[in-house]
C-alpha angles and dihedrals in degrees: 000000000000119000115244115244116269118269104258113162088192091069105029102043103071092161092061090044093053091046093053090046091052091047092051091048089055093050112091115244113258120266115250114248117249114238116261094252110180123209088239097039131242096310108110090207095049091106092052091047092049092049091051091050092050092048091051096048088047090054093049090051098042103035095067090052090064093049 
């Protein structure tokens, strides 16, 4: 006697498959995520570099005032 096919609801229940397919078709596609763009760029030391540049520019502006 032949064995019956295994019970697999994904294959045998076409009504549920069609309902899920229609439901997926009605759902709007996911919005693409915006890239995580930082104000200072992707360099992790950009904040430190910016701080050093500001301090140097301030020193160039302030130091001659004391001379």
